N, C-alpha and C positions, 0 to 999 in steps of 0.2 A: 521448508524454503520460506524464510521470513523476509517480509518486505517492511522494513522499519519506517513507518510514517506516523508522525504525531497526530495528524488529522486523519483518524480512522472513522477527467483525466485528460489527460491532455491529448485531445484528438490530433492536433497538429504534430506534437512531439511523437505520439504513438505512430501516426501515419508515416512520419519520416523514418523512424527506426524500423518499422515493419517493411517499408519499401526497400530499405538498405539490405535487410536480411533476405528479402525475396530476390533481390538482384543477384545474390551470391549463392543461392540454393538451387539444387537441381531436382530434388525429390522430397516432398514433404512427408511427414509421418502420417500413418492412417489414424482415423478417429479413435479407434479402440485403444491403440497404444498411447495416444495423448491422454485419454481418460485415466489410463493406468499411471501415466507419468504424473498427473495431478495428485493422485493419491500417494504415490511413493515419495514425492518431494514435499508433500504437505501444502502444496499450492492451492488445493481445493479448500482447505480450512482458511487459508489467508484470504481467499475470495469470499467465502461465507462470512468472515468477520467484518467485511465492509459494511454489513448491516448495522454494526455498532456505531458507525459514523452518523447514522440518521438522527441520533439523539442530539447532535450538535447543530442540526439544521435550523431550528427556531432561533437559537442564539446568534447564528450567523446573520439572521435577518433582523436582529434587534428585538426579538419577541420572547415572551416567556415560554418555558419548555412545554407548558400545558395549554398554550394559546389556541391549539387546533382541536381541543376537545378530547373526549374519552377514546375516540377511535383512531387517534394518532398512531398508536402502536400497530393497529391492523393495517393502516395505510403504509407505514414504513416496511412492514413485513411483506406486503404485496409487491412493493416496488423493488425491494432488495431480496426477493425470493432467491434462495441458493440455486435452484434449478435454472433460473434465468441467467444469473451471473456465470455459472459454470458452462452453460450452453454457449454463451457469447464468447467466453474465453476459449472454449474448445474449438469453436468455429475458426477463430483467428489462428490458434496454434496449429490446427490441422493443416492450415494453408502455409504456415511459415516455419514450423519447427521440423528440421530434417531428422532422419533416423540417426545419423551420426551424432548430432547434438543431443538428441533424446537419450541415446545409449550412454553417452559420456556422463550426463547428469544422473541418470538412473544408476550407473555403476557405483557412484559414490553414495547417493542417498539410500540405496538398497543395502549398503553395508551395515554392519552392527553399529558403528559410530554414527553413520548417517541416519539410521532409524531412531537412535537415541536422541540425536539433535532435533529431528522432526517432531518427536514426541514432546520434547521440551518447548519447542517453538509453537506447536499447536496449543499446548496448555496456556502459554503466555498470551496468545491472541485473545483469550477470553478472561484473563485476569483483570481486575480493576485497574484502570489506567493510573489512578492516583497512588494505589498501592505499589505498582511497578515503579513509578517515578520516585516515590519516597524511599522505597527499599533499595532501588538501584543507585540513587544518589548517595545513600549511606555507604554502600559497597564501594562506589567510586571514590568517595572521600577517604575511606580506609586504605584503598590501594594507592591513592596519592600520598598519603601519610607514610606508607611503607616504601614508596618509590618503586612499586611493582611494575615489571615489564608487561604484565597482563593487560594493562591499559593500552599499550601500543598494539597488542593483538586485536583488541576491540576496535581501535581506530582503523587498522588495516582491514578488518572484516567489514566494517560499515562502509568503507570506501569501495570494497570489492563488490558489495551487493548493489551499489548504485554507481557503476563505473563512469557513467556519463554525467553524474551529478545533476540529474533532472528533478530530484525530489522537491527542492524549493520552488522551481518553476511550475511543477505539477500542482503543488498546493495553491499557488497563486492563480493558476489557470482554472482549477476547480472552483475556487471562490468567485472568480469573475463570471464564469459560465453559469454558476448557480444563481448568483445575484441578478444577472441580466435576465435569465429565464424567469426568475421569480417576479421581476419587475414587469416583464411582458405578459405574465399571466395574471397580473393585478394583485399579487400577494403583498408587495411593498411598492412604495413610491420612491424610486431611485433618483435622487437629486443630482446625479452626476452621470455623464455619458460613459460608455465603455472605455473609450480612450483615457478619460480622466481617471477612471477607476484603476486601470492598469498602471497609470503613472503613479497613483497614490500607493499602490501595493509595491511598486518598484522601489519607492523611497525607503520602504521598510525591509527590503530584501536582505540586507546585510544582517540586520537583527534577527530575521527569520532563520537565516543559515546558522547563526550561532545557537539559537534556541533548538533547532532541529538536531544539530550535532550533539548538543548536551543531552537531549532527549534520547537520541539513538544510543549514546554511550551508557546512559542509565539503564535503558532497555536491555542492552547486551549484557551488562553486568548482572542484572536480575535473571535474565533468561538462562544464561550459561553458567550460573554459580556452582552447579554440580559437576562441571567438567574441568579436567586438569589443564594446565598450561600446554602440555604436549598435545592433548586432544584438540585444543583450540588452535594450536599451531597447524595441525594437520588439516583442520577445517578451513582455516584461512588460506593455506596453500592451495587447497582444492578450489576455493572460490576465486583465487587469482589466476587459475589456468585460463588461457585464452578462450577455449571452448566454453567454459563455464561463464566467462565474462559475456560472451555472446548470448548465452542462454538467459542470463540475468537482464541484459539489455532488453531482450524480447519480453521476458516475464514482467519487468517493470512497465513496459509500454502497454501490455495487455491489462495489467492491474489498474493502471491509471485510466485507460480507455473505458474499462468496465465501470470504474468509480465515477468518472465524469458523466457517462451516459445515464447511470442510475440517478445521479443528483439532478440532472436536467429533467428527467422524467418525474422525479419527486417534486420539483418546482412547478411543473405543469399540473400535477395532481393536487398540489396544495392550492392552486388557483381555483379548484372546484369547491374549496372550503371557505368558511369565514372564520377568522380567529375566534376561538371560544365556543364554536358550535360544532356539533357532531356531524359526521359524514351522513 
């Protein structure tokens, strides 16, 4: 279950989506089944890979990557510990994911095609981002040259995994919350208030959407290069099913909430440090 985000959450968005799901659900799945669901769909690996985003944190603050000393790796691993992120995701999903929705998603992802897709997605999560983009862009360029319909499948697929189109807003919200938290903890001196920061990011939203769409297209081209058009068609149709759409709305909300929470915690922990000094 791949969540294509170039910046590897939005509490407000997450809360709204979760509240909507809760309002229509009668019985949530039990915790053990949710944990199984995470593994079958590969969402556990998607959550774990959020840790990779920590490497971008100093750059977001205008600092050098090694500004926080030799123990930066240890700090990021503590904050983005897989058990913490999985626990938080399981807590939310246990309260919001119904047995019917869980069964529907599992029925596809437990299939032979589903498990092959999960394996490919899991591997891609930990491939080098630059490698993925460069190789993916070459594949996309070749498909454009050939006029291949495969590109349309990738576009449909990428829309299906973010049916509410919250990706760009999520990235902006993560940036705002992280920068504000870092400012409050004394890591940086933010010379603009939160409202001004949001307005500044809003000005660049169109450009961000274009960049994210291009990145997602290259990511899909790279990740699914070993699958046939028929297999991708079957996957896309599965993603477009109304029940799967609901599952992905919830999964995106959970993914973004976990990511936002961890970056805010990271900002507070960074406040305990002085750039260039060890913990």
